[in-house]
C-alpha positions, 0 to 999 in steps of 0.5 A: 514597650522597649527602653532606650539604653542609659534612661533612667524610669522616672519616680511614678507621679505624686501619690498623695491625696492631694490634687494635682499642683504647682507642688506636686509638679516640683515633687514630680520632678517639674523645674523652671517655673520662670515667668511669662515675661521673664523666660530665657528660653536659652535655659530650656532643655532641648531634649523631649518633656512635659511642659504646664502652665501654672499661675502665680499666686495672687492671679484671677482670672480676667478673660480678654474679649480677643486673645493676643494669640496667632491665628490659625488655619484661618480661625479666631482663637477667641472664644465668648467669655462665657465658654471661658468661665466654663472652662476656668477651674477655679480651685486649681492652680495648673492651667495647661499641660503639654507634650514636646515630642522630638518630632520626625526629624529629632530636631524638636524639643522642649525649647522649641516647643515653649518658645513656639508657644509663646510666640503663639501667645504674642499673635504669631501662626502656629503649627497648633493651637493647644492651650491657646485659651491662654493667651485670652487671658489679662496678664498672661504674661506673669503666669508660669511655665514649668517643663520635665524631660521625660524619653520619648516613649513616657511623653504620652503616659505621663500626659495621659496620666497627668490629664487623668490625675487632674480630670479626678482631683477637679471633675475636668480638665486644665482651663486650657486644656481643651483635649484629654490626652490617652493611651 
């Protein structure tokens, strides 16, 4: 793998025996941890990276009958409550881990991806529907968004590693990650 000059290699993922959680994300360099309803989109970096949706302390799941998310390719993003309950990971505070690539023209990144993700939750049609289960939680505006800048060539390996670490700790993917990232 070639590296761009001037980009340093990020520290390795947390190797502690503790499961992947808010604290381990902070240790691994995630920042932000702002609630959806207080998020200032202009304070999110424009470069590419990973982002996570984390439930704040005391947040308990209440599933909405209908998602607040926008319709994607004429498909309703809502799932039945029993399917949502089956995806829920009770002991985990990380609900979704996604990536924000630079895009084919280099004009994408964390700020744009997170902005589109929040807009999707507010009913606008998305370009994709990754993480859609987030928007079927009552009080989703209280959930926290965190991010970590990474060089483009490290996005897929890092996302795959976080998914694998979560799967090892909890036996399943984060609540709103329906597909495991792979290399």
